[in-house]
KOLGUDO-689017 format. One record per residue (C-alpha): residue in three letters; residue number from 0; x, y negated, z negated. Coordinates in Angstrom, 1 decimal. Last residue first. Layout:
BEGIN
MIZA residu num      X      Y      Z
MIZA    ala NUM      X      Y      Z
...
REM end
This chain:
BEGIN
MIZA residu num      X      Y      Z
MIZA    arg  91  206.1  161.8  -79.9
MIZA    gly  90  203.2  163.7  -81.4
MIZA    gly  89  203.0  167.5  -81.7
MIZA    ala  88  203.4  170.6  -84.2
MIZA    ile  87  200.8  172.3  -86.1
MIZA    ser  86  201.7  174.9  -88.5
MIZA    pro  85  199.5  178.0  -88.7
MIZA    val  84  197.6  178.2  -92.1
MIZA    ile  83  196.3  181.8  -92.9
MIZA    ser  82  194.3  181.7  -96.0
MIZA    ile  81  194.2  184.5  -98.6
MIZA    thr  80  191.4  184.2 -101.4
MIZA    asp  79  191.8  185.7 -104.5
MIZA    gly  78  188.1  187.4 -106.0
MIZA    asp  77  189.9  190.6 -107.1
MIZA    lys  76  193.8  190.5 -107.2
MIZA    ile  75  196.6  190.1 -105.0
MIZA    pro  74  199.9  191.4 -105.1
MIZA    thr  73  202.8  189.4 -103.2
MIZA    asn  72  204.6  192.2 -101.3
MIZA    glu  71  203.9  190.1  -98.2
MIZA    lys  70  206.1  187.2  -99.5
MIZA    glu  69  206.8  188.1 -103.3
MIZA    leu  68  206.2  184.1 -104.3
MIZA    tyr  67  207.7  181.2 -102.8
MIZA    arg  66  207.0  182.2  -99.2
MIZA    ile  65  203.6  183.3 -100.4
MIZA    asp  64  202.4  179.8 -100.3
MIZA    glu  63  200.3  179.3 -103.4
MIZA    asp  62  197.0  177.6 -102.9
MIZA    asn  61  194.6  180.6 -103.4
MIZA    val  60  197.2  183.1 -101.7
MIZA    tyr  59  198.7  181.1  -98.9
MIZA    ile  58  200.1  182.2  -95.6
MIZA    asn  57  201.8  179.8  -93.2
MIZA    val  56  202.6  180.9  -89.8
MIZA    phe  55  204.9  179.0  -87.8
MIZA    ser  54  208.0  181.2  -88.8
MIZA    arg  53  206.0  184.3  -87.5
MIZA    ile  52  205.5  186.9  -89.8
MIZA    arg  51  208.0  189.9  -89.2
MIZA    gly  50  207.2  192.9  -87.2
MIZA    asp  49  210.1  193.1  -84.9
MIZA    asp  48  207.7  191.8  -82.0
MIZA    thr  47  207.1  188.6  -84.3
MIZA    tyr  46  203.6  188.8  -86.1
MIZA    leu  45  200.7  186.5  -86.7
MIZA    his  44  199.9  185.7  -83.1
MIZA    lys  43  200.9  188.8  -81.5
MIZA    arg  42  198.9  190.7  -84.2
MIZA    leu  41  195.6  189.1  -83.9
MIZA    asp  40  194.7  190.8  -80.6
MIZA    ser  39  194.5  193.9  -82.9
MIZA    tyr  38  191.5  192.7  -84.7
MIZA    thr  37  190.6  195.5  -87.1
MIZA    asn  36  194.1  196.5  -87.5
MIZA    thr  35  195.3  193.5  -87.6
MIZA    leu  34  193.1  192.4  -90.7
MIZA    ser  33  193.8  195.6  -92.4
MIZA    lys  32  197.4  194.8  -91.8
MIZA    leu  31  197.1  191.4  -93.1
MIZA    ala  30  195.1  192.5  -96.3
MIZA    glu  29  198.0  195.3  -96.8
MIZA    gly  28  200.7  192.6  -96.6
MIZA    val  27  199.2  190.2  -98.7
MIZA    thr  26  198.9  192.9 -101.6
MIZA    ala  25  196.3  195.1 -103.1
MIZA    ala  24  193.7  195.3 -100.7
MIZA    glu  23  190.0  195.5  -99.9
MIZA    leu  22  188.6  193.1  -97.5
MIZA    asp  21  186.0  190.6  -97.2
MIZA    leu  20  186.6  188.5  -94.1
MIZA    ser  19  186.6  184.6  -93.0
MIZA    ser  18  185.9  182.5  -90.1
MIZA    gln  17  184.9  185.2  -87.9
MIZA    lys  16  184.8  184.8  -84.1
MIZA    gly  15  185.4  188.3  -83.4
MIZA    ala  14  188.9  187.8  -84.8
MIZA    phe  13  190.7  186.5  -81.5
MIZA    pro  12  188.5  183.8  -80.9
MIZA    arg  11  188.9  183.1  -84.7
MIZA    leu  10  192.7  182.4  -84.5
MIZA    ala   9  192.5  178.5  -83.8
MIZA    thr   8  189.9  177.7  -86.3
MIZA    pro   7  191.9  179.2  -89.0
MIZA    ile   6  190.8  182.6  -90.7
MIZA    glu   5  190.3  182.9  -94.2
MIZA    leu   4  190.8  186.3  -95.9
MIZA    lys   3  188.4  186.9  -98.9
MIZA    ile   2  189.4  189.5 -101.6
MIZA    ala   1  187.9  192.5 -103.1
MIZA    met   0  190.3  194.5 -104.9
REM end
């Protein structure tokens, strides 16, 4: 399954300055594992020490939030796009 994984600007320094990657994967979890195997510095930005996706990291398949699908077990199909969207906090 050829899919596109989009990397947000804030995480690109940890991913060889790539804005996106084309990957082969059957689930979101497989795609993220492939990404973090290639760019190990990303792991600490995406996952907690116990291996869960950090609460402030949102993952979408096409425009669907995986938290409302099957989380990391969400199946992906040829041509899908996975987007990593870190939450941004701030203001006063």
